[in-house]
KEKE-3310 file (N, C-alpha, C; in steps of 0.2 Angstrom, whole numbers, plus 5000, padded with zeros to 4 digits):
npx = (5005:5003:5009:5000:5008:5008:5006:5011:5006:5011:5005:5011:5003:5005:5000:4997:4992:4986:4987:4982:4991:4992:4988:4998:4997:4986:4972:4966:4954:4951:4939:4920:4910:4900:4903:4902:4900:4912:4919:4936:4944:4956:4965:4974:4988:4996:5012:5019:5029:5045:5053:5043:5032:5019:5002:4986:4970:4953:4938:4941:4949:4965:4969:4962:4969:4970:4969:4964:4968:4980:4995:5007:5021:5030:5049:5053:5047:5035:5024:5009:4998:4983:4976:4960:4954:4944:4931:4921:4905:4906:4918:4914:4915:4925:4940:4957:4974:4989:5001:5019:5035:5049:5047:5034:5018:5004:4988:4977:4965:4949:4942:4926:4920:4906:4899:4890:4877:4877:4864:4856:4859:4872:4867:4853:4835:4825:4807:4794:4778:4765:4747:4729:4723:4731:4748:4762:4774:4790:4801:4817:4827:4832:4836:4846:4855:4856:4839:4839:4835:4823:4817:4803:4801:4791:4780:4780:4778:4785:4789:4791:4800:4807:4818:4809:4799:4783:4771:4755:4750:4736:4729:4720:4727:4733:4748:4763:4775:4786:4796:4804:4812:4822:4829:4842:4848:4859:4867:4874:4880:4873:4862:4856:4842:4835:4820:4813:4797:4787:4776:4767:4774:4779:4791:4790:4780:4766:4755:4748:4749:4741:4732:4730:4718:4709:4692:4686:4699:4710:4713:4726:4729:4743:4751:4767:4777:4789:4795:4805:4802:4788:4778:4766:4752:4735:4724:4713:4701:4695:4683:4683:4668:4655:4648:4659:4664:4665:4679:4678:4684:4675:4667:4669:4679:4694:4706:4722:4734:4748:4763:4769:4762:4748:4737:4725:4713:4705:4694:4688:4687:4674:4669:4663:4670:4681:4689:4694:4704:4708:4719:4721:4733:4736:4741:4750:4756:4751:4740:4743:4737:4736:4734:4725:4724:4710:4708:4696:4695:4685:4681:4682:4689:4703:4713:4717:4718:4730:4725:4714:4718:4727:4717:4712:4723:4722:4710:4712:4721:4716:4706:4713:4718:4708:4704:4714:4711:4701:4704:4712:4704:4696:4705:4708:4696:4696:4703)
npy = (4994:5012:5025:5041:5057:5069:5086:5098:5113:5126:5142:5155:5167:5183:5193:5209:5219:5234:5246:5260:5271:5275:5289:5298:5309:5318:5327:5336:5342:5353:5356:5350:5347:5358:5375:5389:5405:5419:5412:5401:5392:5376:5370:5354:5349:5334:5325:5312:5315:5319:5335:5343:5354:5363:5367:5376:5371:5375:5372:5367:5377:5388:5395:5408:5425:5432:5440:5435:5422:5412:5404:5391:5380:5364:5363:5351:5352:5343:5345:5355:5370:5378:5392:5398:5414:5427:5415:5418:5417:5415:5406:5395:5378:5365:5360:5356:5349:5351:5341:5342:5336:5333:5323:5317:5320:5322:5322:5327:5319:5326:5341:5345:5360:5371:5385:5393:5405:5411:5409:5424:5426:5417:5406:5395:5403:5403:5406:5409:5415:5425:5421:5426:5414:5406:5401:5403:5395:5396:5393:5397:5401:5410:5418:5412:5401:5389:5387:5385:5367:5365:5359:5358:5351:5349:5341:5329:5330:5333:5346:5350:5361:5374:5386:5394:5387:5386:5384:5385:5383:5378:5384:5374:5361:5346:5348:5337:5338:5350:5355:5365:5362:5368:5363:5365:5363:5369:5366:5356:5363:5364:5369:5372:5376:5377:5380:5378:5380:5385:5385:5399:5408:5414:5420:5428:5430:5428:5418:5419:5429:5445:5460:5475:5487:5504:5507:5517:5518:5514:5497:5489:5474:5463:5452:5446:5439:5429:5419:5415:5409:5410:5411:5424:5424:5421:5429:5428:5435:5433:5431:5424:5415:5410:5408:5407:5421:5430:5442:5456:5471:5484:5497:5498:5491:5486:5478:5476:5470:5462:5454:5453:5451:5454:5465:5469:5483:5490:5501:5514:5506:5495:5487:5475:5471:5465:5449:5432:5435:5428:5426:5420:5412:5407:5397:5388:5378:5375:5380:5393:5398:5413:5419:5431:5439:5449:5462:5473:5489:5496:5515:5517:5508:5499:5508:5526:5539:5550:5564:5563:5560:5571:5581:5578:5579:5593:5594:5592:5600:5612:5610:5609:5623:5629:5624:5630:5643:5646:5640:5652:5663:5658:5657:5674:5678:5673:5678)
npz = (4999:4995:5003:5003:5003:5014:5016:5027:5029:5039:5045:5054:5064:5068:5080:5083:5099:5102:5113:5122:5129:5147:5156:5165:5174:5184:5189:5202:5214:5227:5230:5228:5213:5213:5218:5227:5221:5224:5232:5235:5223:5222:5211:5207:5198:5195:5188:5181:5171:5165:5167:5162:5153:5158:5156:5156:5152:5150:5147:5134:5130:5129:5146:5150:5153:5169:5183:5195:5193:5200:5196:5202:5203:5207:5211:5203:5194:5193:5198:5197:5202:5201:5208:5209:5214:5219:5214:5200:5192:5178:5179:5178:5170:5162:5167:5163:5162:5152:5149:5144:5136:5127:5120:5127:5128:5138:5144:5157:5167:5168:5177:5182:5185:5194:5196:5209:5213:5229:5243:5250:5263:5271:5282:5284:5287:5304:5309:5317:5315:5323:5321:5319:5328:5329:5323:5310:5304:5297:5285:5279:5264:5254:5237:5232:5215:5208:5216:5233:5241:5253:5269:5281:5298:5308:5322:5319:5305:5288:5278:5259:5248:5238:5242:5251:5263:5271:5286:5292:5308:5318:5333:5337:5336:5339:5347:5348:5346:5352:5345:5332:5315:5304:5286:5275:5260:5247:5233:5238:5248:5264:5278:5296:5307:5321:5333:5348:5354:5366:5378:5386:5396:5414:5426:5434:5440:5453:5460:5471:5478:5483:5478:5486:5486:5489:5490:5475:5471:5456:5447:5444:5435:5429:5418:5414:5402:5401:5395:5382:5368:5367:5359:5351:5363:5364:5374:5387:5399:5416:5429:5443:5451:5458:5445:5432:5425:5411:5407:5397:5387:5392:5398:5414:5415:5405:5394:5389:5378:5372:5364:5373:5385:5396:5402:5414:5416:5429:5435:5447:5457:5468:5484:5479:5467:5473:5474:5464:5451:5433:5422:5407:5396:5380:5368:5352:5360:5372:5388:5400:5415:5425:5441:5449:5465:5473:5483:5488:5498:5510:5512:5527:5532:5537:5545:5550:5539:5533:5533:5540:5552:5555:5556:5569:5576:5576:5582:5596:5599:5598:5607:5620:5620:5622:5635:5642:5640:5648:5661:5663:5665:5675:5685:5687:5689:5703:5710)
capx = (5000:5007:5005:5001:5011:5003:5011:5006:5008:5007:5006:5010:5000:5008:4994:4999:4988:4990:4985:4982:4994:4987:4991:5001:4995:4982:4970:4961:4953:4950:4931:4917:4908:4897:4905:4899:4902:4917:4924:4942:4945:4963:4966:4982:4990:5004:5012:5025:5032:5051:5054:5037:5029:5011:4996:4980:4964:4945:4933:4946:4953:4969:4966:4965:4974:4965:4972:4961:4970:4987:4999:5014:5023:5036:5056:5054:5042:5029:5016:5007:4993:4979:4971:4954:4950:4939:4930:4914:4900:4908:4922:4910:4919:4928:4947:4962:4982:4992:5009:5025:5043:5051:5046:5030:5013:4999:4982:4974:4957:4946:4936:4921:4916:4900:4898:4883:4876:4873:4857:4856:4861:4874:4861:4845:4832:4820:4804:4787:4773:4760:4742:4725:4721:4737:4756:4764:4781:4793:4809:4820:4835:4831:4841:4852:4855:4850:4837:4840:4830:4820:4813:4804:4799:4786:4775:4780:4777:4790:4785:4798:4800:4812:4820:4804:4793:4778:4765:4752:4747:4730:4728:4716:4731:4738:4756:4768:4785:4787:4804:4803:4816:4822:4835:4842:4853:4860:4871:4879:4880:4869:4862:4851:4842:4828:4816:4808:4791:4787:4768:4766:4777:4782:4795:4791:4773:4765:4748:4746:4750:4736:4731:4726:4714:4703:4687:4687:4705:4710:4717:4730:4733:4747:4754:4772:4777:4798:4797:4808:4800:4781:4775:4758:4746:4728:4723:4705:4701:4689:4683:4679:4664:4649:4648:4663:4662:4673:4680:4681:4684:4668:4665:4675:4685:4698:4710:4728:4738:4753:4766:4774:4760:4741:4736:4719:4712:4698:4691:4684:4684:4672:4670:4660:4676:4686:4690:4701:4705:4715:4723:4722:4736:4736:4746:4749:4761:4748:4737:4744:4733:4739:4729:4726:4718:4711:4704:4696:4694:4680:4687:4683:4692:4711:4715:4715:4721:4734:4720:4710:4725:4729:4711:4711:4727:4720:4703:4713:4726:4711:4704:4719:4719:4700:4705:4719:4708:4695:4709:4716:4699:4694:4709:4707:4690:4696:4708)
capy = (5000:5017:5031:5047:5063:5073:5092:5102:5120:5130:5149:5158:5174:5187:5198:5215:5221:5241:5249:5267:5272:5276:5295:5298:5315:5318:5332:5334:5350:5355:5355:5345:5349:5365:5379:5396:5412:5421:5408:5401:5385:5376:5364:5352:5345:5331:5322:5308:5317:5323:5341:5345:5359:5363:5370:5375:5374:5376:5371:5365:5382:5389:5398:5416:5430:5436:5444:5430:5414:5411:5396:5390:5373:5365:5364:5346:5351:5336:5347:5363:5371:5384:5394:5404:5417:5422:5413:5420:5412:5415:5402:5387:5375:5359:5362:5351:5353:5346:5341:5339:5339:5333:5316:5316:5324:5320:5327:5323:5320:5334:5343:5350:5365:5375:5392:5394:5410:5407:5412:5430:5423:5409:5402:5396:5407:5400:5410:5409:5422:5422:5422:5425:5407:5400:5402:5402:5393:5399:5390:5403:5402:5413:5421:5405:5400:5386:5387:5380:5363:5368:5354:5360:5347:5350:5339:5322:5330:5337:5350:5352:5366:5379:5394:5395:5382:5388:5379:5387:5379:5380:5382:5367:5356:5344:5346:5333:5339:5358:5358:5365:5361:5369:5362:5367:5363:5370:5365:5352:5367:5363:5374:5369:5380:5375:5383:5376:5382:5386:5389:5406:5405:5420:5417:5432:5429:5425:5416:5418:5437:5448:5465:5477:5494:5506:5508:5523:5518:5509:5491:5486:5468:5462:5446:5449:5433:5429:5413:5417:5407:5407:5416:5429:5419:5422:5430:5426:5436:5429:5432:5417:5418:5405:5407:5410:5428:5432:5449:5460:5479:5486:5502:5497:5483:5487:5474:5479:5464:5459:5447:5450:5450:5457:5471:5471:5487:5492:5507:5515:5500:5496:5480:5470:5470:5458:5441:5431:5435:5424:5428:5411:5412:5400:5396:5381:5373:5373:5387:5393:5401:5417:5420:5437:5439:5455:5465:5480:5490:5501:5518:5518:5502:5498:5514:5531:5542:5555:5569:5562:5560:5580:5585:5575:5583:5600:5597:5591:5607:5618:5606:5611:5631:5633:5624:5634:5650:5645:5642:5659:5668:5656:5660:5680:5678:5671:5685)
capz = (5002:4995:5007:4999:5007:5016:5016:5031:5030:5046:5046:5060:5064:5073:5081:5089:5102:5101:5121:5123:5136:5154:5156:5172:5175:5187:5190:5206:5216:5234:5232:5224:5206:5214:5224:5229:5221:5230:5237:5231:5223:5220:5207:5209:5192:5196:5183:5180:5165:5168:5165:5157:5153:5162:5150:5158:5149:5151:5140:5127:5127:5136:5152:5148:5158:5174:5191:5198:5193:5202:5195:5205:5202:5212:5208:5201:5188:5194:5200:5196:5206:5199:5211:5206:5220:5220:5209:5198:5189:5172:5177:5178:5166:5162:5167:5163:5162:5147:5152:5137:5136:5119:5119:5129:5129:5142:5145:5162:5167:5168:5183:5180:5191:5191:5199:5211:5216:5238:5245:5252:5269:5274:5287:5283:5294:5307:5311:5320:5318:5327:5316:5323:5331:5328:5321:5304:5304:5291:5286:5274:5261:5248:5234:5228:5210:5209:5223:5238:5244:5260:5273:5288:5301:5313:5324:5316:5298:5285:5272:5257:5244:5236:5243:5258:5266:5276:5288:5298:5313:5320:5340:5340:5333:5345:5345:5352:5346:5351:5341:5322:5313:5297:5285:5268:5254:5241:5228:5243:5254:5270:5283:5298:5311:5325:5338:5353:5357:5371:5381:5388:5404:5417:5428:5439:5443:5460:5460:5479:5477:5485:5477:5489:5484:5493:5485:5471:5467:5450:5451:5437:5435:5424:5417:5412:5398:5401:5389:5375:5361:5368:5352:5353:5364:5363:5381:5390:5407:5418:5436:5446:5457:5458:5439:5430:5422:5405:5406:5391:5387:5394:5404:5420:5413:5398:5392:5384:5378:5368:5363:5379:5391:5395:5408:5416:5420:5434:5436:5452:5463:5473:5486:5474:5464:5478:5471:5461:5444:5431:5414:5404:5390:5376:5360:5352:5363:5379:5390:5408:5420:5430:5446:5453:5472:5473:5490:5489:5506:5510:5514:5534:5535:5537:5550:5548:5535:5533:5534:5546:5560:5557:5559:5575:5581:5578:5586:5602:5601:5599:5615:5624:5620:5624:5641:5644:5642:5654:5667:5665:5668:5681:5690:5687:5693:5709:5711)
cpx = (5005:5004:5006:5005:5008:5007:5006:5009:5005:5011:5007:5007:5003:5002:4996:4994:4991:4984:4985:4986:4991:4991:4993:5002:4988:4980:4963:4959:4951:4941:4927:4915:4904:4903:4902:4903:4907:4922:4932:4942:4952:4962:4973:4984:4996:5005:5018:5031:5038:5052:5050:5035:5022:5007:4990:4975:4957:4941:4935:4950:4960:4966:4969:4967:4968:4969:4970:4965:4979:4989:5005:5014:5029:5042:5056:5051:5037:5023:5016:5000:4989:4973:4966:4953:4950:4934:4922:4910:4902:4914:4919:4912:4922:4936:4951:4968:4984:5000:5015:5031:5045:5049:5038:5024:5008:4994:4979:4967:4953:4941:4933:4921:4911:4900:4892:4882:4872:4868:4860:4859:4865:4871:4856:4841:4825:4815:4797:4783:4768:4752:4736:4722:4726:4744:4757:4772:4784:4801:4812:4826:4835:4837:4847:4851:4860:4845:4839:4833:4828:4817:4811:4800:4795:4780:4774:4781:4782:4786:4792:4794:4807:4812:4816:4799:4789:4772:4762:4749:4740:4732:4724:4722:4734:4744:4760:4775:4785:4791:4802:4810:4818:4829:4835:4848:4853:4865:4877:4880:4873:4869:4856:4848:4834:4826:4813:4804:4790:4778:4771:4768:4779:4784:4793:4783:4771:4757:4744:4745:4743:4737:4726:4723:4710:4697:4688:4692:4704:4715:4720:4733:4739:4753:4761:4777:4787:4800:4799:4805:4793:4775:4769:4755:4740:4727:4715:4706:4696:4690:4679:4674:4659:4648:4654:4662:4669:4672:4682:4681:4678:4667:4670:4680:4689:4705:4715:4732:4742:4755:4768:4770:4752:4741:4729:4718:4704:4695:4686:4683:4679:4671:4667:4666:4683:4683:4694:4698:4710:4715:4725:4726:4737:4738:4745:4753:4755:4745:4742:4741:4738:4733:4731:4721:4717:4705:4704:4694:4688:4683:4687:4686:4699:4715:4714:4719:4726:4729:4715:4714:4726:4722:4711:4717:4726:4715:4708:4717:4721:4707:4707:4718:4713:4702:4709:4715:4703:4698:4709:4711:4696:4698:4710:4701:4690:4698:4703)
cpy = (5006:5023:5036:5052:5068:5079:5097:5108:5125:5137:5151:5166:5179:5192:5203:5218:5227:5243:5256:5268:5276:5282:5295:5304:5316:5325:5332:5343:5349:5353:5351:5349:5358:5370:5385:5402:5416:5418:5404:5394:5384:5370:5362:5347:5340:5326:5318:5309:5320:5329:5344:5352:5360:5368:5369:5378:5374:5376:5370:5371:5385:5393:5405:5420:5432:5436:5439:5424:5416:5404:5396:5381:5372:5365:5357:5347:5345:5338:5355:5364:5378:5386:5399:5406:5424:5420:5416:5413:5410:5411:5395:5385:5369:5360:5353:5352:5346:5346:5337:5340:5337:5326:5313:5322:5319:5323:5324:5321:5325:5334:5349:5355:5369:5379:5393:5402:5408:5412:5419:5429:5416:5404:5403:5399:5401:5404:5406:5414:5422:5426:5421:5417:5404:5404:5401:5402:5395:5396:5395:5401:5402:5416:5417:5406:5396:5387:5382:5374:5365:5362:5357:5354:5348:5345:5332:5323:5334:5338:5352:5357:5368:5386:5396:5391:5387:5384:5384:5380:5381:5380:5375:5361:5351:5342:5342:5334:5348:5360:5358:5366:5363:5367:5364:5364:5366:5370:5360:5357:5366:5367:5372:5375:5376:5379:5379:5380:5381:5387:5396:5404:5413:5418:5422:5432:5425:5424:5417:5425:5439:5456:5469:5484:5496:5508:5516:5522:5513:5506:5491:5479:5465:5456:5448:5442:5434:5424:5418:5414:5405:5410:5420:5425:5424:5423:5430:5427:5435:5430:5425:5417:5410:5403:5411:5416:5428:5440:5452:5470:5482:5491:5500:5494:5487:5482:5476:5471:5463:5455:5446:5450:5456:5461:5470:5476:5489:5497:5509:5510:5500:5487:5477:5467:5464:5452:5439:5432:5430:5426:5419:5414:5407:5400:5388:5376:5371:5380:5387:5398:5404:5420:5426:5438:5446:5458:5472:5483:5494:5508:5519:5512:5503:5506:5520:5534:5548:5561:5569:5562:5569:5583:5583:5580:5590:5601:5596:5596:5611:5617:5611:5618:5631:5631:5629:5641:5649:5645:5648:5662:5666:5660:5668:5681:5677:5676:5690)
cpz = (4999:4999:5004:5005:5008:5018:5020:5031:5036:5046:5053:5060:5069:5074:5085:5093:5103:5110:5121:5129:5141:5153:5163:5176:5177:5189:5196:5210:5224:5235:5226:5219:5208:5220:5222:5225:5225:5232:5232:5230:5219:5217:5207:5203:5194:5191:5185:5174:5169:5164:5158:5159:5156:5157:5154:5153:5152:5146:5132:5127:5132:5140:5150:5154:5163:5180:5196:5198:5196:5201:5198:5200:5205:5209:5204:5195:5188:5197:5198:5198:5203:5205:5209:5214:5219:5215:5207:5193:5183:5172:5176:5170:5168:5162:5166:5162:5156:5150:5147:5138:5129:5117:5120:5130:5134:5144:5152:5161:5168:5175:5181:5187:5190:5197:5203:5212:5224:5238:5249:5260:5269:5276:5285:5289:5296:5309:5314:5321:5320:5322:5321:5323:5328:5326:5314:5306:5297:5291:5278:5272:5254:5244:5230:5221:5210:5216:5227:5239:5250:5263:5278:5289:5308:5316:5321:5308:5294:5277:5268:5252:5242:5238:5251:5258:5272:5278:5295:5301:5319:5328:5342:5339:5341:5343:5350:5351:5346:5348:5334:5321:5305:5293:5277:5264:5246:5236:5233:5248:5258:5275:5287:5304:5315:5332:5344:5357:5363:5375:5385:5396:5407:5423:5437:5444:5448:5460:5466:5481:5480:5483:5481:5486:5489:5487:5483:5468:5460:5451:5443:5439:5430:5424:5412:5408:5399:5397:5383:5369:5362:5362:5355:5357:5363:5372:5382:5397:5410:5425:5440:5451:5456:5449:5436:5423:5418:5407:5399:5392:5387:5399:5410:5417:5406:5399:5388:5384:5371:5367:5369:5385:5390:5402:5408:5421:5424:5437:5442:5457:5467:5476:5482:5468:5465:5476:5469:5455:5439:5422:5410:5396:5387:5369:5359:5355:5368:5381:5398:5410:5424:5435:5448:5459:5475:5481:5490:5497:5506:5513:5522:5536:5534:5541:5546:5544:5536:5537:5541:5552:5560:5559:5567:5580:5582:5582:5594:5602:5604:5607:5620:5626:5623:5634:5645:5646:5647:5659:5668:5668:5674:5687:5692:5690:5701:5713:5713)
residu = (MET:GLU:LEU:SER:SER:VAL:VAL:CYS:ILE:CYS:ILE:LEU:LEU:SER:VAL:THR:LEU:VAL:VAL:ALA:PRO:VAL:SER:GLY:THR:GLU:LEU:THR:SER:ASN:THR:THR:GLU:TRP:VAL:TRP:GLU:GLY:GLU:SER:VAL:SER:LEU:ASP:CYS:THR:THR:GLN:VAL:GLU:ASN:GLY:THR:PHE:LEU:TRP:LYS:VAL:ASN:GLY:ASP:SER:LEU:PRO:ALA:SER:ASP:ARG:TYR:TYR:ILE:SER:LYS:ASN:GLU:ALA:ASN:THR:ASN:SER:THR:LEU:ILE:ILE:SER:PRO:ILE:PHE:ARG:ASN:ASP:THR:GLY:SER:PHE:ILE:CYS:GLU:VAL:SER:ASN:THR:THR:VAL:ASN:GLU:THR:SER:ASN:ALA:VAL:ASN:ILE:SER:VAL:ALA:LYS:PRO:PRO:ASP:SER:LEU:SER:ILE:GLY:CYS:SER:ALA:ALA:SER:LEU:THR:GLY:GLY:VAL:GLN:LEU:THR:CYS:SER:TRP:ILE:GLY:GLY:ASP:PRO:ALA:ALA:ASP:ILE:GLU:LEU:SER:PHE:ASN:GLY:THR:ILE:ASP:LYS:GLY:LYS:ASN:GLU:VAL:ASN:ARG:SER:VAL:ASN:LEU:ASP:ASN:ASP:VAL:GLN:GLN:PRO:GLU:PHE:ILE:CYS:GLN:GLY:ASN:GLN:VAL:GLY:LYS:THR:SER:LYS:CYS:ASN:ILE:THR:LEU:GLU:ARG:PRO:LEU:SER:THR:SER:HIS:ASP:ASN:ASN:ALA:VAL:THR:SER:ALA:THR:GLU:GLY:GLU:ASN:ILE:LYS:LEU:THR:VAL:SER:LEU:THR:SER:GLN:ASN:SER:LEU:THR:PRO:GLU:TYR:ALA:TRP:VAL:ARG:LEU:SER:THR:ASP:THR:VAL:ASN:ILE:THR:SER:ASP:GLY:LYS:TYR:LYS:VAL:GLU:SER:SER:SER:SER:GLY:SER:THR:LEU:HIS:ILE:SER:SER:ALA:THR:GLY:SER:GLU:SER:GLY:THR:TYR:GLU:CYS:ARG:ALA:ARG:ASN:ILE:ILE:GLY:THR:THR:THR:PHE:LYS:PHE:ASN:VAL:GLU:VAL:LYS:SER:LYS:GLY:SER:GLY:GLY:LEU:SER:GLY:GLY:ALA:ILE:ALA:GLY:ILE:VAL:ILE:GLY:VAL:LEU:ALA:GLY:VAL:ALA:LEU:ILE:GLY:VAL:GLY:VAL:PHE:PHE:LEU:VAL:LYS:LYS:LEU:LYS)
# end
């Protein structure tokens, strides 16, 4: 049997894989993508290229001349720093640095910087304004561009919005959380404030004190609030008796109230005005009752007045004088 020749031709294919060189030049920043207008930004370019020349670019073009741009490098030419201070909104852009020598040209990664207009205040504001029958809570951080994200947290509920968030709370609401919290976030910049609301308080008031007056005098009963965040309460004056009587400004009585307190004026007091009075101050957190004990004396009670005493003294002296005159004439007659 004749074997046929088998010719085996082997072809060796050489495949060359081309890999793009990894840049040894890196650009970093001291800030996140967003920065507030007026702040300073530092960009740091580090390279492995020896004896390289640095070229800074923004949005693909060479960095324009500006007295707000400060460029420096180290002695070994391995690092260059760009400081922009203050930074303006027209500085928004994509920054890179290029490093080259006679044999190598490398481009860093890009660092994107966006410049925002900060809010009018650097801190978010909390406020509580009294309304008829309640209060309006406000969280405000306005004026920024882009607008700030706002959260208002009170009594277990969160309201969200842009720039400013308001919530009206009625006196009849059941408030379990007296602290109200504002939180703001504008381009990663955050701010927080809080107010712990209080029911009306007065550290100077004595519920056991007695106010005394004489018939015909005017009486003034005053509550002075000392709590810092009690809000403007609603005041109700009553007189305690067999039937509780509500007091309003009418004739003999006059009520004057403000955010810091309330006063009841009683004109030309009589004995019938004696008794216990209450001022009930109420806000969304709660009600505080302030008591006043009033005692009105008749004009003939409580000792003699200065005029009465003077009259008695004059009468006594006159009587003594008359006795002296009588004795004088009696002695003369006996002679």
